[in-house]
N, C-alpha and C positions, 0 to 999 in steps of 0.2 A: 425865343429859344422853347425849345419842345422839352418835355419830361424828361427823355433819356441823355438830354445835354445840361441837366439842371441841377445845381447843388444843393440844391433841397429833395434830392431824393436818396442823401443820405440821413438825412434828417426821417422821410420814411422808414429806408433801410432799418435803421436805430431804433424805432418807436416799433415797429412789426415783431421784429427779430426778440424787442425786450416783452414783448406782448406774450410771445409764443414762449418763452422762455419760462415766466409765470404759471400761464396754463398749462404746461408740457410737468410742472412739479407737482400739480395740484393731483395729476393721475394716479404717482405714486404716493404722496404725505398721505393719507389715511393709514397707511401701511402701518407709520411710526406707533400710532395709537391702536392695535389692533387689540391689546391684553387690559387696556382701560376701558374700549366701547363692550365688551365682554363684561365685564365687571362692573361699569356704571349702569348698562342698560340689561343687566343678567339677562344675554345673548348665548346663543350656543355659536360654534367652529362654521356649521353651516350657514349660520345666518350672518357673520363674517364675511365667509367666502360669496353667497349672494349678493352682499351687498356689494364688492369687489365688481363682481361679474356684470353686475348691469350699466356700470358705468362705461364699461368695454363694450358688452351687446348695444347700447345705444349708438356708442360711437361709431361701431362696423356697421350697425344697419345705416346710417345715415350718408357712408362715405360716397357710394355711387350718387345717390338724387342731390347730395351737396353739390357735387361735382355737376349734374347739369343744373342745376338753382341759379350756381356762380355762371356758366356762360350764358345764359339768359340774362340776368338782372346787373350781372358786372360784383366783384368779390369784397366791394369797400362796405357798404352796408350788412355784409351776413358776417363780416368779421367782426365788426364793432356789435354788433347783438353777440358774437360769440363768447368775447370779453365778457362784455357785460350777463350773460349768462350766466359764467363759470362763476366770476364775482358775487353776484347773487347766490346762487348754489353754494359757495362755499361761506356764505354769513351764514343762511339758513342751516347750514350744515354743525356752526359754529353753537349752535341754537337750539340745536336739536333737544327735546327730552322724551321722544321717543321713536325706535327702529323704523316706523314709517315717516318719521320726520326726516331719515337719514335715506333712506331710499329715493323721496322725493327731489332731497336736496343733490343726490349725485347722479339721477335722469337729468335735471337743467346741468348741471358739471357736465356731463355726456353730451348733451345736446350742442353747448357751448363749444366743446373741445372738437367735436366733428366739423366746424366751422374752421378751425384753424388752418390746416397743411394744406388742402386745397387752393384755399382764398389767397393764403400765403402767395402758394407761389403761381399763382394769378398776379397780383398786386407787383411781385417783384420783376416777373416777366414785361409790365408795364412802363415800367421806371428804370429799368435795365435794357441794355445793349444786347445781343445774343450771346456774346465771347462772355461778357461779365456778368451775364446769368447763371453761363454752367460754372463758372468760380462758384458765384455767392449764393446758386441753391446748395454746394454742398457745405458751406457754414451755417445753413439754415437748419440743414438737417442734425450737424452738430451740436448745434444751437438745444436741442430734442434733448438731448444725451445731459447738455451743463443742467438743465433742469431737471431731472431725474435727479443730476449728482446734487441739485440744491433742496431734493427734498430725502438730504440723507442727513449729515452732522449739521450742516448749518440749521436746518429747520428741526432736527430735533433738540439743537439747544434753544434755539425759540421757544420750544414747547416747553423746555424745565424753567424757561425763564418765564413767560406768559402762564403757563398752562396751556394743555389741546386747544379749549374753548377759546379763548384769547390768540394765540397762534393763528387758528385758521379764521377766526375775524380780521384780522390786521390783513392779511392775504386775500379776503375776498373783498376787504375796503381797494385795497390798492391795484387788484384787475377789475372794480370799476374806475378807478380811476385810468386804468388804460383806456377803457373802452370810450372816455372822455377825449383824453388823449388823441386816439385814433380817428375820431370825431373831426377834431380839428387838422389835424395830418394830410388827413386823405380826402376829405372833403369840403371844408371849410376856405382852408388855405391856399389847396390847387385851384380853386376858381379866382381867389386875388392874383395868384401869378400867371393861368396860364386862361385866361378871360373870353380869350378865340379858339381855344381847344374847339376841334369838330367832334359834335355827337357823332357817336358810332351806332349805327344803321342795324339792323337786323340781317343777319348773314344772309343773301335771297340765293344761295346755293342747294340746291334741292338734298340733304343725308338721307342718307339710309336709315330707315326707320330704328330706333335701338332695340327693340324686340328682338328684330332680325340679326342683331349685331350678336344679342345677350346670347341667341338660340345657337348660332354659328359658335361664340367661345365657349357657351357651353359643352359643344360637340367637338372640342380641340385636345387631343390628347396632352398638348405641350401648356395649355393653361390650367389644365387639371395637376399636370405637374410642379407648374410654380405656387397655382394654389396649397399643395402639400407641403412642397420645400419650405414655402413661409409661414405654413402651419406649424412645425417642427422646430423653429426657431425662435419664434417670435414669442409662442404664449410659454413657453417652459420658462422664459427668462422671466417677462413684462408679468407674467400669470403670480409668477413665486415672488417675485420681489414688492410688489404692489400689495400684499396681502399676508406671508408667511416668513418670510426671511427674517424680518425682526422678532418677533416670537420664535423662530427657531432657535436664534441667538440666543436668546434671552432663555429658552427654556433647558434646550439641548446642552448649551454651554455657560451657562449660568452665566453669561455675560451682561452686562450693563445696556440700557437703549443707545445709549449713544456707541457703545462697541460695537454691539450688533449695526448700528448703521453703518459703520463703517467697512462692514461687509458690501454691504449694497453699494457703496463707494467704489471698493475696489472694481466692482462688477459694470460700474459705470465706467471708471478707467478705462475697461477694456474696451469697451462698446467706444468711445470716443476715436483709443487708438485700429479698433477693427475696420471700421468704415473707411480710411484712406487709405489703411496698410494692405488689407486685402482687394481693394480695388486698383493700385499700383502693380502687385503680385500676377491680379489676373492678365493687367497689360505688356506687364513683362514676357511673360509667358504665352499670352495672345489665345486666351482660352479662358472662358469664365468658368467655364462647368469643372474642370480637373480642381482647380484648388475649393471650388464649393465644395464638393464631392468630401475633401479631405475637411473641412473644418465644418461640415454634416456628422463625419465621422467620428472626430472627435470631442465635438457637442456630444454626440453619444455615450462614446466611452467616460467623458466628466459626468453626465447625471448617474450613469453606471455605478459607476466608483462609491456613489454614495450609498447604495443597495450594497454595495462588497464588503463597506465597513459598516454596515447597517445603521447607517443615519449618521454616524458620529465619526465621519475619519478625522484623522490629527488635523488641529489648526493649523499648522504650515500645508497642508494639504489643501485643508477646506479655504484659507485666500486664494489659493491656484487655481483651486477650482471654480470659483466665484467670479478672479479674474478670464477665465479662458471662457467659461459659459456668455460671462458678457462682452466678449471677443465675437464672440458667433453671433451674438443681437447685431453687434454694429455691421455685422461680415452678411446680414442678409438684405442690407443694398444693392448686391450683388442682383438681389432677386427682379430688380426694374429694369438693370443691365440688361439681363436678357431678355426682358419684354421691349425693351427696346429692340433688340437685336430678331426677334422672334416675330415681331408685329408691323404692319403698316401704322402708319401714325394717326390715322383715324379710327384706330382701334385700342391703342396703346395707352389712352388715360381708363379707358372700361377694364381693360387687362386689367391692370396696373390695381386698380380698384377693387376685382376681384381676388388677386392676388393677395393684396391686402387686409379684405374679408378674412383669407385663410389665416394670415397671422392672425390678428383679433382676436376670430373665432377660439382660439386654442386660449390664447388670454383668459376668455371669457368662461371655458368650459373648468381650466385646470383649478382656477380657485374655491369654486365650488365641490367642485370632487373630492380636491383636497381637503378641505372642510368635513364634509362627511366622512373622511376616512378618521380625519383625526375625532370627531364625534366619538365615533365608533366604539374607538379605543379609551379613549377618556371615559366615557360609560361604564367600559369592560373594566378597565383596570387606572390605575394613575400613573402607570407608564407613558407618558406621552413621547418620549423616544421612540417607541414602538409605533404610535401612531405615524410619527414621521415618516423612519425608517419604510413603511408601507405604501406612505404618501409620494416618496419618491419613485414609487416604480409609475406615476401617471408621467412626470415630464420622460423616462426613457421611452415610454411606447411613443411619445409624442414624437421626441427627437426619430425613434427607426422612424415612421410615418416618413417624417422630412426626409431622412436619407434615402428612403424607395423614392421619393419626389425627386430629388433634386440628381438622380441616377436613371430619372426617367427622361430627364430635360433631352432634348434633341436641339445640338448646338451648331452654328453657321460657324464653324471657327474661323475662317477667312476674314470674317467682319469683326470679329470679338476685340479687336486690339480699336479697332474706330468707335466702337460702341460706346470706351472705358474711355478714350480720350476726352 
């Protein structure tokens, strides 16, 4: 019996996705305690924005190198180490007594987090047949959004119960436990179940040099269109909820922490719906570009609504806006459908990494810039609502860049349906 016909693959599937669920939750969980960190450590909004950005910066910079390492040495080791690093980083974060300790902790967390997606995809491809893999990689993508959902009301209640230090410490311990679990599930147990499994030798086929491929990609209009397309959807949403969404609800609408967390949860519900629904619509229309342009335009108008209402839209509209913006984040999966349509398989990994870099680059930039704007208004007056109003100019600009990017995509329409099926 081989791996792809073994019942043990379901143990692998559940273990890997549970680990991803917890790791994804720690990307945005610190946003729940932004105001407490500013009080406890006497730091400015700019420092908090930079603290959020540093994790995304590390994650972004390691995407392509991680893919190369996983291809060469295998995914199991890096996923185990990644889970342990996120766990250790979260524990150090819970014990932090100075902002430098918090920065070090988030760097560790970002390094570990950078291992999860590439290695998880490779692990699932080893344990599941091609037809199964297509279905389960979609479930894996939804697991990330569920992780963000976990870091809203559930983790907020956990913080209220244990305090923020106790909540993050327990999460770190659980992640370290996941690293140990993955060692037994991915390495030790398979050696017992499949003792005669052949050793995979190095690929003897001569491959084109990476720098040659990168040079070609960087000179391709389609690659840059996808880069800016992803830039416009991911950062505005992910960068905002990871740092300023909860303080925004508490400061502008005088919500409780749990109440403000529910706004994030609404956005995440939108993200869970957005990915499968927009893919289905694109498949029915036999085009990816047209529905994707509509999504980008709606996201642009949604962020613009915050400016129209001077940073304080009515609560019913606010709920709708969070849902729509989350929906757009889920729809960003269409970026990679265009990658598969536009580039040969030998280049699709690097192009996907390049496009993903665009998305997370915007997630790096937004919290820091937003924080600087809040600091400016906080020092000039006591009206933080004005700071949030001008801060929303940033996601409006980002979404405009995304709209220009998606309109620049060149689509091979006759192949669109095949790519999405």
